[in-house]
Structure formats: structure tokens, C-alpha cells
Kinemage of the C-alpha trace (Angstrom):
@kinemage 1
@onewidth
@group {chain A} dominant
@subgroup {mainchain}
@vectorlist {calphas} color= white
{ca unk a 1} P 102.030 103.892 112.164
{ca unk a 2} L 99.157 101.955 110.743
{ca unk a 3} L 98.084 103.285 107.164
{ca unk a 4} L 94.621 104.566 106.553
{ca unk a 5} L 92.783 102.941 103.476
{ca unk a 6} L 88.971 104.354 102.575
{ca unk a 7} L 87.413 101.696 100.471
{ca unk a 8} L 84.348 102.936 98.846
{ca unk a 9} L 81.858 100.156 97.504
{ca unk a 10} L 83.743 97.788 100.340
{ca unk a 11} L 81.293 95.478 100.745
{ca unk a 12} L 81.140 93.040 98.295
{ca unk a 13} L 83.004 92.106 94.759
{ca unk a 14} L 86.542 93.598 94.568
{ca unk a 15} L 86.162 96.584 96.413
{ca unk a 16} L 85.475 93.573 99.872
{ca unk a 17} L 88.460 91.392 98.302
{ca unk a 18} L 91.089 94.644 98.223
{ca unk a 19} L 90.156 95.501 102.183
{ca unk a 20} L 90.320 91.943 103.100
{ca unk a 21} L 93.889 92.240 101.608
{ca unk a 22} L 94.963 95.046 103.149
{ca unk a 23} L 94.093 94.383 106.150
{ca unk a 24} L 97.198 93.457 107.567
{ca unk a 25} L 98.647 96.451 106.896
{ca unk a 26} L 95.731 99.488 106.589
{ca unk a 27} L 93.154 100.564 108.979
{ca unk a 28} L 90.216 99.971 106.530
{ca unk a 29} L 87.474 102.750 106.580
{ca unk a 30} L 84.813 100.423 104.471
{ca unk a 31} L 81.797 102.586 102.814
{ca unk a 32} L 78.791 100.671 101.571
{ca unk a 33} L 74.943 100.703 101.170
{ca unk a 34} L 75.026 97.339 102.771
{ca unk a 35} L 74.854 97.068 106.662
{ca unk a 36} L 74.875 92.947 106.753
{ca unk a 37} L 77.902 92.816 104.039
{ca unk a 38} L 79.630 95.507 105.795
{ca unk a 39} L 79.395 93.593 109.292
{ca unk a 40} L 80.325 89.859 107.489
{ca unk a 41} L 83.596 92.320 105.824
{ca unk a 42} L 84.088 93.341 109.673
{ca unk a 43} L 84.241 90.202 110.895
{ca unk a 44} L 86.645 88.910 107.931
{ca unk a 45} L 89.151 91.583 108.679
{ca unk a 46} L 89.378 90.952 112.168
{ca unk a 47} L 89.654 87.537 111.580
{ca unk a 48} L 92.789 88.855 109.788
{ca unk a 49} L 94.082 90.317 112.361
{ca unk a 50} L 92.764 93.914 110.926
{ca unk a 51} L 90.999 96.526 112.385
{ca unk a 52} L 87.893 98.619 110.200
{ca unk a 53} L 85.541 101.551 110.690
{ca unk a 54} L 82.345 100.577 108.784
{ca unk a 55} L 80.421 103.533 106.878
{ca unk a 56} L 77.118 102.695 105.997
{ca unk a 57} L 76.348 105.449 103.387
{ca unk a 58} L 75.537 106.170 100.044
{ca unk a 59} L 77.927 107.940 98.071
{ca unk a 60} L 75.397 109.553 96.680
{ca unk a 61} L 74.377 111.963 99.319
{ca unk a 62} L 76.700 114.645 99.373
{ca unk a 63} L 76.120 115.878 103.294
{ca unk a 64} L 76.573 112.142 104.372
{ca unk a 65} L 79.995 112.579 102.417
{ca unk a 66} L 80.961 115.138 103.596
{ca unk a 67} L 80.686 114.389 107.118
{ca unk a 68} L 82.963 111.048 106.625
{ca unk a 69} L 85.581 112.924 105.396
{ca unk a 70} L 85.233 115.625 107.853
{ca unk a 71} L 85.197 112.460 110.573
{ca unk a 72} L 88.329 111.203 108.918
{ca unk a 73} L 90.099 114.648 108.864
{ca unk a 74} L 89.303 114.963 112.897
{ca unk a 75} L 89.953 111.363 113.638
{ca unk a 76} L 93.409 110.365 111.603
{ca unk a 77} L 94.008 113.603 109.916
{ca unk a 78} L 94.799 111.924 106.222
{ca unk a 79} L 94.118 109.754 104.201
{ca unk a 80} L 96.787 107.040 102.698
{ca unk a 81} L 95.356 105.086 99.992
{ca unk a 82} L 91.551 105.682 98.645
{ca unk a 83} L 90.308 102.997 96.730
{ca unk a 84} L 86.612 103.636 94.394
{ca unk a 85} L 85.312 100.582 93.779
{ca unk a 86} L 81.599 101.670 93.531
{ca unk a 87} L 80.096 101.561 90.704
{ca unk a 88} L 76.161 101.192 89.378
{ca unk a 89} L 74.936 98.741 86.466
{ca unk a 90} L 72.181 99.678 84.929
{ca unk a 91} L 70.564 97.455 82.515
{ca unk a 92} L 71.320 96.745 79.592
{ca unk a 93} L 69.325 98.341 76.866
{ca unk a 94} L 69.558 99.845 73.130
{ca unk a 95} L 71.132 103.333 73.413
{ca unk a 96} L 66.712 104.569 71.921
{ca unk a 97} L 65.901 102.669 74.971
{ca unk a 98} L 68.065 103.626 77.983
{ca unk a 99} L 65.107 104.702 80.568
{ca unk a 100} L 65.295 107.932 81.923
{ca unk a 101} L 65.741 106.598 85.382
{ca unk a 102} L 68.630 103.983 84.995
{ca unk a 103} L 70.561 106.880 83.102
{ca unk a 104} L 69.843 109.272 85.702
{ca unk a 105} L 70.825 106.825 88.430
{ca unk a 106} L 73.865 105.633 86.924
{ca unk a 107} L 75.442 109.559 85.856
{ca unk a 108} L 74.686 110.407 89.615
{ca unk a 109} L 76.735 106.901 91.101
{ca unk a 110} L 79.358 106.484 88.783
{ca unk a 111} L 80.247 110.407 87.925
{ca unk a 112} L 78.619 112.793 90.086
{ca unk a 113} L 79.691 111.209 93.080
{ca unk a 114} L 83.162 110.314 91.757
{ca unk a 115} L 83.531 114.231 90.878
{ca unk a 116} L 82.585 115.201 94.571
{ca unk a 117} L 84.764 112.618 96.148
{ca unk a 118} L 87.152 113.462 94.301
{ca unk a 119} L 87.319 117.274 95.709
{ca unk a 120} L 86.409 116.116 99.314
{ca unk a 121} L 89.471 112.951 99.254
{ca unk a 122} L 91.641 114.789 97.653
{ca unk a 123} L 93.086 116.874 100.690
{ca unk a 124} L 92.445 114.222 102.880
{ca unk a 125} L 95.484 112.301 100.452
{ca unk a 126} L 97.802 115.097 100.251
{ca unk a 127} L 100.915 114.891 98.287
{ca unk a 128} L 102.004 111.516 99.229
{ca unk a 129} L 98.105 109.813 99.365
{ca unk a 130} L 97.114 106.958 96.552
{ca unk a 131} L 93.662 107.481 94.822
{ca unk a 132} L 92.974 104.081 92.797
{ca unk a 133} L 90.009 103.694 90.385
{ca unk a 134} L 88.756 100.615 88.357
{ca unk a 135} L 88.559 100.975 84.686
{ca unk a 136} L 85.761 98.861 82.759
{ca unk a 137} L 85.855 99.768 79.319
{ca unk a 138} L 82.507 99.488 77.803
{ca unk a 139} L 81.947 102.613 75.756
{ca unk a 140} L 80.910 101.930 72.677
{ca unk a 141} L 79.710 98.332 73.386
{ca unk a 142} L 75.855 97.600 72.243
{ca unk a 143} L 73.443 97.633 75.090
{ca unk a 144} L 75.747 99.377 77.433
{ca unk a 145} L 74.636 102.795 76.378
{ca unk a 146} L 73.960 103.907 80.048
{ca unk a 147} L 77.393 101.571 82.309
{ca unk a 148} L 79.508 102.235 79.459
{ca unk a 149} L 78.844 105.909 78.616
{ca unk a 150} L 79.016 106.651 82.938
{ca unk a 151} L 81.837 104.355 83.774
{ca unk a 152} L 83.654 106.151 80.578
{ca unk a 153} L 83.159 109.620 81.881
{ca unk a 154} L 84.066 108.386 85.615
{ca unk a 155} L 87.612 107.019 84.234
{ca unk a 156} L 88.102 110.375 82.308
{ca unk a 157} L 87.292 112.493 85.520
{ca unk a 158} L 90.431 110.008 87.041
{ca unk a 159} L 92.609 110.356 84.223
{ca unk a 160} L 91.917 114.577 84.117
{ca unk a 161} L 92.868 114.243 87.789
{ca unk a 162} L 96.252 112.064 86.986
{ca unk a 163} L 96.931 114.211 84.945
{ca unk a 164} L 96.672 117.091 87.140
{ca unk a 165} L 98.165 115.916 90.180
{ca unk a 166} L 101.719 114.418 88.784
{ca unk a 167} L 103.827 117.076 90.363
{ca unk a 168} L 101.431 117.682 93.180
{ca unk a 169} L 100.367 114.291 94.113
{ca unk a 170} L 98.291 112.457 95.371
{ca unk a 171} L 99.176 109.520 93.311
{ca unk a 172} L 96.314 108.565 90.989
{ca unk a 173} L 96.066 105.034 89.783
{ca unk a 174} L 93.724 103.527 87.129
{ca unk a 175} L 93.519 99.607 86.661
{ca unk a 176} L 91.918 97.010 84.965
{ca unk a 177} L 90.387 94.457 86.527
{ca unk a 178} L 90.145 90.600 84.980
{ca unk a 179} L 86.385 89.903 85.045
{ca unk a 180} L 85.225 88.488 87.909
{ca unk a 181} L 82.063 86.541 88.947
{ca unk a 182} L 80.447 89.833 91.014
{ca unk a 183} L 76.923 90.950 90.785
{ca unk a 184} L 78.033 94.029 88.561
{ca unk a 185} L 78.838 91.294 86.111
{ca unk a 186} L 75.571 88.997 86.960
{ca unk a 187} L 73.457 91.598 85.815
{ca unk a 188} L 75.063 91.936 82.280
{ca unk a 189} L 75.696 88.603 81.689
{ca unk a 190} L 73.047 86.311 83.556
{ca unk a 191} L 73.770 82.320 83.295
{ca unk a 192} L 77.428 82.993 82.415
{ca unk a 193} L 79.579 79.898 83.336
{ca unk a 194} L 81.429 81.724 86.443
{ca unk a 195} L 83.999 79.039 86.632
{ca unk a 196} L 86.035 80.348 83.980
{ca unk a 197} L 85.839 83.952 85.763
{ca unk a 198} L 88.493 85.234 88.229
{ca unk a 199} L 87.680 85.099 91.701
{ca unk a 200} L 87.582 88.898 93.492
{ca unk a 201} L 90.203 87.251 96.306
{ca unk a 202} L 92.886 86.179 93.491
{ca unk a 203} L 92.479 89.211 91.464
{ca unk a 204} L 92.974 91.298 94.675
{ca unk a 205} L 96.337 89.698 95.159
{ca unk a 206} L 97.196 90.600 91.582
{ca unk a 207} L 96.623 93.988 91.466
{ca unk a 208} L 97.576 94.917 95.100
{ca unk a 209} L 101.801 94.846 93.780
{ca unk a 210} L 100.486 97.557 91.408
{ca unk a 211} L 98.730 99.468 94.136
{ca unk a 212} L 101.373 99.116 96.649
{ca unk a 213} L 104.686 98.598 94.746
{ca unk a 214} L 107.533 96.689 97.416
């Protein structure tokens, strides 16, 4: 029976790369806001012999996430894997000059949406499924106040869930990807020599054995 994988933040970067890496063994439910990028991902997955369900949705819209998870339950009854790759990269700014809208958006996407998704996706994963989060430890780094604080809070939620579900499941895994030439990183390091960074497809291949051990 085909395994079912939900990937939030699947339209580009690591999320898209992992979707392609999982395509041979999983039906991919790809969530993202960019319709064109999701369609390109669907084409790539089909070229690999896989299948995808595209969900062009905003993870901060509570009703949409409820509808998504209800649809997953109605169609498949469960999830085997959830990869949470969605993230908001707020502009760099001194701590005393963080824009209120930038902070609010960071908390909404990186923290509040994650908390709701844990509540909605957890029951679909049950005792045997797995949730995977991706750490990017910038907390305390200069000018990374909004991103660093919200990302640290996201991972703190994941670690609490991990500790709480040790005996009951689902399995919660937290990985730290290598620096990649993604749009998120480009916002933080414009003009960086991207040739020194790890391609998302290469990084997905490195992380996959940690997600699906042999």
C-alpha cells in the first residue's frame, strides 16, 4: 500500500526536493501558496513515476487547514509522514527596529500555524506516523530577532511534542539541514556565493535516510 506524505511548504526549496525524493514510495500531498510552483512539482513527480495531490493553500488560514486535514481523513484515513518545511523569513533588522507587521507575520506562520497543524495533523499520524521539522538555529544572532525568535519557538513546540509522544507516537524528528541556495537564505545573505552551498536535491538525499531509515 502506498504511503501518504503531507509536505507543508512544498512549492520550492527543501520541501520540493524532499517531495521528489519521496515520490517513488509515497503519494505526496503538496501544500504551498504558489500555484505555478506546485504544478511544476507535480510534473516532476509524475516524471518520476509518482503521484501528487496539490493543495494551494495558506497554512495561516485555519479553515483551510481544517478542510485539508478533513479531506485527508476522508480520502485516506491517515497520514504516514508529515514534513513541515514552510517558514517565513522576515527582513533582517536590529531588535529595536523590528517592524510590527514583520514580527506578526513571523509568529503567525512559524509559530501559530505550526501549533494548529500539530493539533490537526497529529491524529492523522496516529501512533505509527512521523512528523519532521527542520531547525535553523538563529536565535540570538544579530539582526535575526524576528526570524530567530519565531523559528526557535517553532522548534520548541516540536521538541515538546517529541517529548510528549515518545511512548504513544507519532514519532517526531527534528533535523538541521545544511545551508542551501534557497529563497529564504537569499533574503538573509544577498550577494552570497551560492556555489558553496548544498543543492536542495543533494541535501534531500542526505536527509532522507534519517527520515526513512532502512
